[in-house]
C-alpha positions in Angstrom: -7.8 18.8 -9.9 -4.2 17.4 -9.6 -4.5 14.8 -6.8 -7.3 12.6 -5.6 -6.3 10.9 -2.3 -8.4 7.8 -1.6 -8.3 6.7 2.0 -10.1 3.6 3.2 -10.9 3.4 6.9 -12.8 1.2 9.3 -12.8 1.6 13.0 -10.2 4.4 13.5 -11.1 7.9 14.4 -8.3 9.9 16.0 -5.8 8.7 13.3 -8.1 9.9 10.5 -8.2 13.4 12.1 -4.4 13.4 12.4 -4.0 12.5 8.8 -6.4 15.2 7.7 -4.5 17.6 9.8 -1.3 16.7 8.0 -3.0 17.6 4.7 -3.7 21.1 5.9 0.1 21.5 6.2 0.8 20.5 2.6 2.8 23.1 0.6 0.9 21.9 -2.5 -2.8 22.3 -2.1 -4.4 21.1 -5.4 -5.9 17.9 -4.0 -9.1 16.3 -2.8 -9.6 13.6 -0.1 -12.1 10.8 -0.7 -12.7 9.0 2.6 -14.2 5.5 1.9 -15.5 4.4 5.3 -16.3 0.8 6.1 -18.1 1.8 9.3 -21.8 1.1 9.7 -22.1 4.0 12.1 -21.3 7.7 11.9 -18.2 7.7 14.2 -16.3 9.8 11.6 -18.8 12.6 11.5 -17.4 14.8 14.3 -13.8 14.2 13.1 -14.3 15.3 9.5 -16.6 18.2 10.5 -13.6 20.0 11.9 -12.0 20.2 8.4 -15.0 21.7 6.6 -13.7 24.4 4.3 -10.0 23.6 4.8 -9.7 21.5 1.7 -12.1 19.5 -0.6 -13.2 16.2 0.8 -16.1 13.8 0.7 -17.1 10.7 2.7 -18.6 7.7 1.0 -19.5 4.3 2.4 -18.3 0.9 1.1 -19.3 -2.5 2.5 -18.3 -5.3 2.8 -14.9 -4.6 4.3 -12.7 -5.4 1.4 -10.0 -2.8 1.0 -9.3 -3.1 -2.8 -13.0 -3.1 -3.5 -13.3 0.1 -1.4 -10.3 1.7 -3.1 -11.9 1.1 -6.5 -15.2 2.5 -5.3 -13.3 5.6 -4.1 -11.7 6.0 -7.5 -15.1 6.3 -9.2 -15.6 9.5 -7.2 -12.1 10.9 -8.0 -11.6 14.1 -10.0 -7.8 14.2 -9.9 -5.3 13.4 -12.6 -3.2 11.4 -10.1 -4.5 8.9 -7.5 -2.9 8.2 -4.1 -4.0 5.7 -1.5 -3.0 6.8 2.1 -3.6 4.5 5.0 -5.9 5.8 7.7 -3.0 5.7 10.2 -0.3 7.4 8.1 0.9 11.1 8.0 2.1 13.1 5.0 5.2 15.3 5.5 4.5 18.9 4.5 6.2 18.7 1.1 5.1 15.3 0.0 2.5 16.3 -2.6 4.8 18.9 -4.0 7.5 16.2 -4.5 5.0 13.9 -6.2 3.8 16.7 -8.4 7.4 17.2 -9.7 8.0 13.5 -10.0 4.9 13.0 -12.1 5.3 16.1 -14.3 4.1 15.8 -18.0 6.4 13.4 -19.8 7.5 11.7 -16.6 6.7 8.3 -15.3 3.1 7.0 -14.8 3.6 5.5 -11.4 5.7 6.7 -8.5 6.5 5.1 -5.1 8.6 6.1 -2.1 9.3 4.5 1.3 7.8 4.3 4.8 9.4 5.8 7.8 8.3 5.2 11.4 7.3 8.1 13.6 10.7 7.8 15.3 12.3 8.5 11.9 13.9 5.2 10.8 12.8 3.2 7.7 9.9 0.9 8.5 7.3 -1.5 7.1 9.7 -3.8 5.3 12.9 -4.0 3.2 13.7 -1.1 1.0 15.8 -0.8 -2.2 18.8 1.5 -1.7 18.9 3.4 -5.0 16.3 5.6 -6.8 15.4 4.7 -10.3 13.0 2.8 -12.5 11.1 0.0 -10.8 11.6 -3.4 -12.4 10.1 -6.9 -11.9 13.2 -7.6 -9.7 13.1 -4.4 -7.5 9.3 -4.0 -7.2 9.3 -6.1 -4.0 11.5 -3.5 -2.2 10.3 -0.4 -3.9 6.6 0.0 -3.2 4.0 0.3 -0.5 0.3 1.2 -0.9 0.3 4.4 1.2 3.2 5.9 -0.7 2.1 4.9 -4.2 0.8 7.4 -6.8 -0.5 6.5 -10.3 -2.0 8.5 -13.2 -5.8 8.1 -13.2 -5.9 7.1 -16.9 -3.6 4.2 -16.3 -5.3 3.1 -13.2 -8.6 3.0 -15.0 -7.0 1.3 -18.0 -5.8 -1.7 -15.9 -9.0 -2.0 -14.0 -7.8 -0.7 -10.7 -6.8 -2.9 -7.8 -7.3 -6.6 -7.9 -10.3 -7.2 -5.7 -9.4 -10.8 -5.1 -6.6 -9.7 -2.9 -5.9 -7.1 -0.2 -7.2 -6.8 3.4 -10.5 -8.7 3.9 -9.4 -11.5 1.5 -7.1 -14.5 2.1 -4.3 -12.7 0.2 -3.9 -9.6 2.4 -0.7 -7.9 1.0 1.2 -7.2 -2.2 -1.4 -4.8 -3.5 1.1 -2.1 -4.5 3.4 -4.7 -6.2 0.4 -6.2 -8.1 -0.8 -2.7 -9.3 2.7 -1.7 -10.4 3.3 -4.9 -12.2 -0.1 -4.6 -14.0 0.8 -1.0 -14.9 4.1 -2.1 -16.3 2.5 -4.9 -18.2 0.2 -2.3 -19.8 3.2 -0.2 -20.9 3.4 2.2 -17.9 6.6 3.4 -16.5 7.2 3.2 -12.7 9.8 5.1 -10.7 11.0 4.8 -7.1 12.8 7.3 -4.9 13.7 6.4 -1.3 14.0 10.0 -0.3 10.3 10.5 -0.7 8.8 9.3 2.6 5.4 8.8 4.3 5.2 8.4 8.1 3.5 5.2 9.2 3.7 3.0 12.4 6.2 0.2 12.1 4.4 -3.0 13.1 7.1 -5.5 12.1 7.7 -8.3 14.6 4.8 -7.2 16.8 1.8 -9.2 18.0 -0.2 -7.4 15.3 2.3 -8.5 12.6 2.2 -12.1 13.9 -1.6 -12.1 13.7 -1.5 -11.0 10.1 1.6 -12.9 9.0 -0.1 -15.8 7.3 -2.5 -13.7 5.2 0.2 -11.2 4.4 2.5 -14.0 3.3 -0.2 -15.4 1.1 -0.6 -12.1 -0.6 3.0 -12.0 -1.6 2.8 -15.6 -2.8 -0.3 -14.8 -4.8 1.4 -11.9 -6.6 4.6 -14.0 -7.3 2.5 -16.7 -8.9 0.1 -14.3 -10.7 2.9 -12.4 -12.5 4.9 -15.6 -13.4 8.0 -14.7 -11.4 10.9 -16.9 -12.1 11.6 -19.7 -9.6 14.7 -18.0 -8.2 12.6 -15.1 -7.0 10.1 -17.6 -5.4 13.0 -19.4 -3.6 14.4 -16.1 -2.2 11.1 -15.2 -0.6 10.7 -18.7 0.8 14.3 -19.0 2.1 14.3 -15.7 3.9 11.5 -16.5 6.4 13.0 -20.1 6.8 16.3 -18.5 7.8 14.4 -16.2 10.1 12.8 -19.1 11.9 16.2 -20.7 12.5 17.8 -17.6 13.8 14.9 -16.7 16.0 14.8 -20.1 17.6 18.5 -20.0 18.3 18.0 -16.6 20.0 14.9 -17.9 21.8 12.8 -15.2 20.2 9.6 -17.2 20.0 7.4 -14.4 18.8 9.7 -13.7 15.9 10.0 -17.4 15.1 6.2 -17.7 14.9 6.0 -14.6 12.7 8.5 -16.1 10.2 6.8 -19.6 10.3 3.4 -18.1 9.5 5.0 -15.9 6.8 6.7 -19.0 5.2 3.4 -21.0 5.3 1.4 -18.1 3.9 3.8 -17.4 1.0 3.8 -21.1 0.1 0.0 -21.2 0.2 -0.2 -18.1 -2.0 2.1 -19.6 -4.6 0.0 -22.7 -4.7 -3.4 -21.0 -4.7 -5.5 -21.7 -7.8 -6.8 -18.1 -7.7 -3.2 -16.8 -8.5 -3.1 -18.5 -11.9 -5.5 -16.2 -13.8 -3.1 -13.8 -15.5 -2.6 -14.7 -19.1 
């Protein structure tokens, strides 16, 4: 088995079916899907039943609702050489797995990441580095997102998988991809980014949903900055950007945007100062 795709889901139904449908259109078919559901009921049963026989998949349950714990649980069932972690509301373009297969050919890098595009086609879900190439400690912040991240299984196991003290369900709700890549690089792995490789995902920036999550997402970035001992210039950049966003939004009378940037600033600062972020030697 070449790919094991580990998708954690809780609450969604239609989107899960749409993602599975996108897998039936893949030009590269050597993969399995492991659905790690955080539902206490069987709402997914009729959705997944429609895909029996179309490609290998299994459904496992993982509670409590901690996404990185659930991803690590899913990895214990994986048979593939390469792990991917699609969101339950994303879609794979038809040639995505073929592109990742070429990118992670023998002798190639150990980790690969691409970008997010919105259903309308523009880049989404954050800032993105312009140029393809090796991921570094300086570029990892604009070169990775969890649902377009692929890693060799042996390296994932060697670094202990995702940090279960962070991710959705914890006070440090973002930065999972950056943390995993930095841990992989620390272990000697090579990571590469290519902005031409894209996964479709709703763009939720500067929406009420984003505002609701801004503090915890900001805390996740601060956690990773502190955990991996980033130099103070990097810290300041990620504190000054939301501070500038507050000022510009207030001048434009965009109160929703100003609240988003304020909560992001507070969250990043809290993550930087969190005692939990000091445990990496």
